[in-house]
N, CA, C and O of each residue as an XYZ file, in Angstrom:
436
protein
N       0.796     -1.128      0.011
C      -0.006      0.036      0.071
C       0.893      1.147      0.080
O       1.872      1.244      0.819
N       0.468      2.103     -0.894
C       1.230      3.456     -0.909
C       0.690      4.512     -0.044
O      -0.530      4.674     -0.015
N       1.434      5.217      0.633
C       0.969      6.368      1.430
C       0.487      7.444      0.446
O       1.145      7.697     -0.563
N      -0.767      8.137      0.762
C      -1.180      9.247      0.081
C      -0.212     10.271     -0.154
O       0.627     10.609      0.682
N      -0.337     10.782     -1.342
C       0.608     11.905     -1.780
C      -0.265     13.252     -1.951
O      -1.467     13.194     -2.212
N       0.353     14.336     -1.803
C      -0.428     15.474     -1.842
C       0.123     16.049     -3.295
O       1.321     16.039     -3.579
N      -0.808     16.503     -4.089
C      -0.493     17.145     -5.322
C      -1.369     18.417     -5.385
O      -2.531     18.415     -4.979
N      -0.763     19.503     -5.912
C      -1.557     20.757     -6.091
C      -2.066     20.841     -7.478
O      -3.075     21.511     -7.696
N      -1.473     20.237     -8.408
C      -1.905     20.314     -9.875
C      -1.438     19.202    -10.689
O      -0.442     18.549    -10.378
N      -2.176     18.962    -11.781
C      -1.702     17.768    -12.592
C      -0.166     17.765    -13.099
O       0.516     16.758    -13.292
N       0.217     19.065    -13.268
C       1.586     19.154    -13.709
C       2.636     18.696    -12.669
O       3.826     18.649    -12.978
N       2.201     18.362    -11.452
C       3.235     17.788    -10.426
C       3.406     16.405    -10.710
O       4.358     15.799    -10.218
N       2.492     15.780    -11.536
C       2.597     14.314    -11.915
C       4.029     14.163    -12.795
O       4.633     13.093    -12.867
N       4.458     15.360    -13.428
C       5.650     15.046    -14.297
C       6.825     14.530    -13.433
O       7.779     14.003    -14.004
N       6.806     14.653    -12.094
C       7.946     14.092    -11.274
C       7.571     12.867    -10.663
O       8.308     12.380     -9.806
N       6.375     12.236    -11.043
C       6.016     10.999    -10.491
C       6.413      9.915    -11.415
O       6.032      9.994    -12.583
N       7.128      8.917    -11.035
C       7.534      8.009    -12.074
C       6.461      6.892    -12.400
O       5.619      6.610    -11.547
N       6.483      6.284    -13.570
C       5.581      5.185    -13.842
C       6.050      3.917    -12.954
O       7.248      3.673    -12.810
N       5.121      3.191    -12.417
C       5.528      2.137    -11.718
C       5.964      1.033    -12.805
O       5.490      1.130    -13.937
N       6.884     -0.053    -12.487
C       7.199     -0.930    -13.438
C       5.989     -1.635    -13.999
O       5.154     -2.084    -13.213
N       5.841     -1.760    -15.260
C       4.676     -2.476    -16.016
C       3.515     -1.814    -16.090
O       2.547     -2.390    -16.585
N       3.394     -0.387    -15.576
C       2.149      0.325    -15.604
C       2.317      1.407    -16.513
O       3.405      1.921    -16.773
N       1.111      1.774    -17.037
C       1.089      2.925    -18.086
C       0.358      4.193    -17.501
O       0.139      5.172    -18.214
N       0.006      4.140    -16.238
C      -0.590      5.201    -15.394
C       0.225      5.363    -14.269
O       0.920      4.436    -13.852
N       0.194      6.600    -13.680
C       0.866      7.065    -12.602
C       0.033      7.155    -11.272
O      -0.998      7.824    -11.194
N       0.523      6.480    -10.305
C      -0.042      6.237     -9.074
C      -0.156      7.567     -8.175
O       0.908      8.074     -7.817
N      -1.293      8.136     -7.805
C      -1.419      9.257     -7.058
C      -1.780      8.949     -5.638
O      -1.304      9.604     -4.711
N      -2.692      7.869     -5.440
C      -3.161      7.606     -4.028
C      -3.570      6.166     -4.017
O      -4.107      5.615     -4.978
N      -3.323      5.658     -3.020
C      -3.686      4.109     -2.720
C      -3.898      3.897     -1.211
O      -2.892      3.868     -0.501
N      -4.994      3.761     -0.710
C      -5.237      3.320      0.748
C      -5.621      1.980      0.991
O      -5.967      1.595      2.108
N      -5.573      1.204     -0.079
C      -5.978     -0.277     -0.046
C      -7.309     -0.381     -0.483
O      -7.572     -1.407     -1.111
N      -8.331      0.536     -0.281
C      -9.620      0.325     -0.776
C      -9.896      0.975     -2.131
O     -10.581      0.449     -3.008
N      -9.237      2.292     -2.231
C      -9.384      3.092     -3.363
C      -7.997      3.406     -3.971
O      -7.026      3.669     -3.262
N      -7.951      3.362     -5.379
C      -6.712      3.674     -5.980
C      -6.893      4.834     -6.964
O      -7.749      4.716     -7.841
N      -6.200      5.871     -6.888
C      -6.280      7.003     -7.833
C      -5.085      7.025     -8.739
O      -3.951      7.021     -8.260
N      -5.300      7.049    -10.038
C      -4.162      7.105    -11.014
C      -4.522      8.038    -12.068
O      -5.689      8.250    -12.397
N      -3.415      8.645    -12.643
C      -3.523      9.559    -13.817
C      -3.043      8.894    -15.037
O      -1.923      8.387    -15.095
N      -3.983      8.890    -16.132
C      -3.549      8.113    -17.306
C      -3.615      9.162    -18.632
O      -4.619      9.820    -18.908
N      -2.514      9.188    -19.298
C      -2.566     10.049    -20.553
C      -2.040      9.280    -21.560
O      -0.854      9.529    -21.772
N      -2.581      8.332    -22.330
C      -2.058      7.584    -23.298
C      -1.452      8.306    -24.420
O      -1.930      9.409    -24.686
N      -0.461      7.854    -25.130
C       0.185      8.512    -26.189
C       0.213      7.626    -27.440
O       0.811      6.554    -27.344
N      -0.378      7.960    -28.626
C      -0.558      7.267    -29.780
C      -1.735      6.058    -29.846
O      -2.670      6.093    -30.647
N      -1.530      5.028    -28.903
C      -2.295      4.002    -28.714
C      -2.645      3.550    -27.390
O      -1.695      3.432    -26.617
N      -3.872      3.252    -26.926
C      -4.273      2.742    -25.738
C      -4.243      1.242    -25.735
O      -5.114      0.625    -26.349
N      -3.319      0.636    -25.098
C      -3.241     -0.909    -25.123
C      -3.416     -1.464    -23.754
O      -2.734     -2.429    -23.409
N      -4.349     -0.881    -22.890
C      -4.750     -1.425    -21.598
C      -5.466     -2.719    -21.927
O      -6.082     -3.011    -22.952
N      -5.227     -3.499    -20.723
C      -5.968     -4.811    -20.809
C      -7.015     -4.704    -19.465
O      -6.895     -3.852    -18.584
N      -7.917     -5.608    -19.501
C      -8.822     -5.549    -18.519
C      -8.372     -5.708    -17.090
O      -7.396     -6.429    -16.882
N      -8.999     -5.094    -16.048
C      -8.420     -4.911    -14.700
C      -9.307     -5.825    -13.787
O     -10.415     -6.206    -14.166
N      -8.810     -6.141    -12.644
C      -9.541     -7.044    -11.766
C     -10.328     -6.230    -10.623
O     -10.682     -6.849     -9.619
N     -10.598     -4.929    -10.742
C     -11.488     -4.115    -10.001
C     -12.326     -3.253    -10.909
O     -11.952     -2.928    -12.036
N     -13.425     -2.911    -10.396
C     -14.237     -1.849    -11.077
C     -13.498     -0.427    -11.061
O     -12.746     -0.085    -10.149
N     -13.799      0.349    -12.165
C     -13.049      1.606    -12.205
C     -13.912      2.642    -12.924
O     -14.788      2.330    -13.730
N     -13.595      3.940    -12.567
C     -14.224      5.024    -13.153
C     -13.113      5.880    -13.729
O     -12.050      6.100    -13.149
N     -13.454      6.342    -14.921
C     -12.552      7.266    -15.630
C     -13.309      8.680    -15.612
O     -14.502      8.792    -15.892
N     -12.526      9.682    -15.270
C     -12.944     11.150    -15.210
C     -12.078     11.855    -16.302
O     -10.903     12.168    -16.105
N     -12.755     12.082    -17.478
C     -12.025     12.900    -18.518
C     -11.551     14.246    -18.043
O     -12.356     15.094    -17.659
N     -10.290     14.443    -18.066
C      -9.792     15.914    -17.626
C      -9.572     16.702    -18.807
O      -9.877     17.888    -18.677
N      -9.109     16.341    -19.957
C      -8.912     17.163    -21.062
C      -8.845     16.417    -22.274
O      -8.579     15.221    -22.155
N      -9.038     16.888    -23.446
C      -8.943     16.285    -24.758
C     -10.254     15.536    -25.006
O     -11.231     15.638    -24.264
N     -10.201     14.764    -26.119
C     -11.497     14.110    -26.449
C     -10.962     12.825    -27.289
O      -9.823     12.733    -27.746
N     -11.990     11.847    -27.409
C     -11.690     10.650    -27.947
C     -13.000      9.720    -28.028
O     -14.120     10.173    -27.796
N     -12.793      8.549    -28.334
C     -13.893      7.579    -28.253
C     -13.525      6.550    -27.210
O     -12.373      6.131    -27.099
N     -14.533      6.146    -26.441
C     -14.373      5.097    -25.298
C     -14.941      3.818    -25.724
O     -16.148      3.768    -25.961
N     -14.226      2.802    -25.845
C     -14.723      1.605    -26.259
C     -14.861      0.559    -25.041
O     -13.852      0.266    -24.401
N     -15.982      0.055    -24.755
C     -16.242     -0.955    -23.667
C     -16.899     -2.047    -24.203
O     -18.024     -1.871    -24.672
N     -16.370     -3.198    -24.217
C     -16.821     -4.265    -24.941
C     -17.214     -3.914    -26.430
O     -16.359     -3.455    -27.187
N     -18.487     -4.129    -26.839
C     -18.960     -3.642    -28.190
C     -19.249     -2.280    -28.318
O     -19.264     -1.726    -29.417
N     -19.504     -1.645    -27.158
C     -20.035     -0.162    -27.229
C     -19.079      0.730    -27.426
O     -17.972      0.595    -26.906
N     -19.416      1.830    -28.263
C     -18.368      2.994    -28.447
C     -19.029      4.210    -28.174
O     -20.163      4.353    -28.631
N     -18.467      5.193    -27.444
C     -19.037      6.450    -27.078
C     -18.093      7.582    -27.073
O     -17.013      7.420    -26.503
N     -18.377      8.757    -27.663
C     -17.455      9.765    -27.776
C     -17.401     10.402    -26.135
O     -18.387     10.434    -25.399
N     -16.224     10.820    -25.813
C     -15.950     11.434    -24.452
C     -15.103     12.485    -24.585
O     -14.291     12.551    -25.508
N     -15.244     13.481    -23.572
C     -14.584     14.898    -23.450
C     -14.542     15.256    -22.073
O     -15.066     14.559    -21.204
N     -13.936     16.320    -21.844
C     -13.756     16.849    -20.431
C     -15.122     16.953    -19.677
O     -16.087     17.558    -20.143
N     -15.120     16.280    -18.417
C     -16.397     16.341    -17.699
C     -16.982     15.046    -17.689
O     -17.783     14.763    -16.798
N     -16.654     14.157    -18.644
C     -17.381     12.864    -18.796
C     -16.783     11.879    -17.698
O     -15.601     11.934    -17.358
N     -17.638     11.031    -17.207
C     -17.417     10.051    -16.282
C     -17.740      8.752    -16.976
O     -18.842      8.672    -17.518
N     -16.859      7.655    -17.029
C     -17.080      6.467    -17.615
C     -16.751      5.421    -16.591
O     -15.803      5.451    -15.807
N     -17.758      4.400    -16.719
C     -17.641      3.168    -15.702
C     -17.228      1.932    -16.451
O     -17.675      1.624    -17.556
N     -16.406      1.299    -15.817
C     -15.916     -0.080    -16.461
C     -15.986     -1.263    -15.315
O     -15.285     -1.167    -14.307
N     -16.752     -2.239    -15.495
C     -16.682     -3.346    -14.431
C     -15.509     -4.057    -14.642
O     -14.886     -4.000    -15.703
N     -15.127     -4.825    -13.541
C     -13.944     -5.651    -13.533
C     -14.102     -6.626    -14.671
O     -15.145     -7.217    -14.951
N     -12.855     -6.734    -15.344
C     -12.555     -7.817    -16.329
C     -13.361     -7.360    -17.699
O     -13.364     -8.188    -18.610
N     -13.968     -6.244    -17.889
C     -14.555     -5.788    -19.144
C     -13.390     -5.253    -19.997
O     -12.540     -4.486    -19.546
N     -13.411     -5.718    -21.284
C     -12.441     -5.159    -22.302
C     -12.810     -3.720    -22.551
O     -13.972     -3.447    -22.852
N     -11.841     -2.733    -22.437
C     -11.997     -1.409    -22.758
C     -10.662     -0.752    -23.114
O      -9.548     -1.197    -22.835
N     -10.972      0.476    -23.831
C      -9.734      1.349    -24.285
C     -10.302      2.551    -24.735
O     -11.524      2.664    -24.838
N      -9.520      3.463    -25.015
C      -9.687      4.830    -25.761
C      -9.138      4.492    -26.961
O      -8.171      3.756    -27.160
N     -10.038      5.264    -28.005
C      -9.627      5.256    -29.391
C      -9.740      6.649    -29.913
O     -10.519      7.474    -29.436
N      -8.830      6.908    -31.035
C      -8.990      8.254    -31.700
C      -8.886      9.342    -30.684
O      -9.693     10.268    -30.774
N      -8.037      9.350    -29.770
C      -7.976     10.412    -28.816
C      -6.982     11.502    -29.199
O      -5.959     11.254    -29.838
N      -7.334     12.751    -28.771
C      -6.496     13.775    -29.020
C      -5.093     13.777    -28.284
O      -4.939     13.100    -27.268
N      -4.166     14.477    -28.766
C      -2.738     14.494    -28.086
C      -2.766     15.021    -26.573
O      -1.848     14.817    -25.778
N      -3.899     15.699    -26.290
C      -4.040     16.364    -24.935
C      -4.920     15.488    -24.099
O      -5.302     15.924    -23.013
N      -5.280     14.293    -24.498
C      -6.338     13.558    -23.713
C      -5.534     12.921    -22.377
O      -4.429     12.379    -22.366
N      -6.372     13.142    -21.356
C      -5.930     12.638    -20.045
C      -7.083     12.453    -19.164
O      -8.063     13.197    -19.201
N      -6.954     11.406    -18.331
C      -8.093     11.117    -17.449
C      -7.420     10.735    -15.989
O      -6.267     10.341    -15.813
N      -8.447     10.954    -14.978
C      -8.210     10.365    -13.606
C      -8.935      9.048    -13.796
O     -10.013      8.954    -14.385
N      -8.229      7.978    -13.224
C      -8.736      6.828    -13.006
C      -8.873      6.270    -11.684
O      -7.853      6.181    -11.001
N     -10.193      5.805    -11.127
C     -10.484      5.330     -9.846
C     -10.728      3.909     -9.778
O     -11.764      3.495    -10.299
N      -9.983      3.137     -9.247
C      -9.985      1.786     -8.892
C     -10.686      1.566     -7.519
O     -10.250      2.083     -6.491
N     -11.670      0.863     -7.546
C     -12.299      0.676     -6.278
C     -12.882     -0.595     -5.951
O     -13.074     -1.311     -6.934
N     -13.216     -1.074     -4.836
C     -13.820     -2.309     -4.581
C     -13.006     -3.388     -4.425
O     -11.805     -3.204     -4.623
N     -13.403     -4.530     -4.099
C     -12.411     -5.766     -3.989
C     -11.997     -6.219     -5.349
O     -12.674     -6.048     -6.363
N     -10.786     -6.836     -5.295
C     -10.293     -7.486     -6.598
C     -11.267     -8.705     -6.744
O     -11.582     -9.438     -5.806
N     -11.714     -8.833     -8.069
C     -12.662     -9.908     -8.379
C     -12.021    -10.926     -9.402
O     -11.620    -10.573    -10.512
N     -11.961    -12.178     -8.946
C     -11.659    -13.378     -9.916
C     -12.362    -13.339    -11.163
O     -13.513    -12.904    -11.150
N     -11.844    -13.731    -12.256
C     -12.607    -13.751    -13.565
C     -13.459    -14.964    -13.587
O     -14.176    -15.196    -14.560
């Protein structure tokens, strides 16, 4: 478990390293809720996760694909993904970034 960090702005994340094998930066983890910052570049190759998650779009725009569904998304949108659902962002702008909240227990597939 990582101790909570205090950030005053998204640009503070420039100094936060990517954990090994991860494409998002950890901001907070208390064991129950995990907050990450995700700003894919070029292609979003994420794989399904073992916890439910919420994406909060901070900037940019794109298309969110969850299973067979595709929806446009932009700043202010909130997107839900259940554990183990296939999902990714498509055709996103270069300034696209989201906050990701993982929550709930890890669920076996």
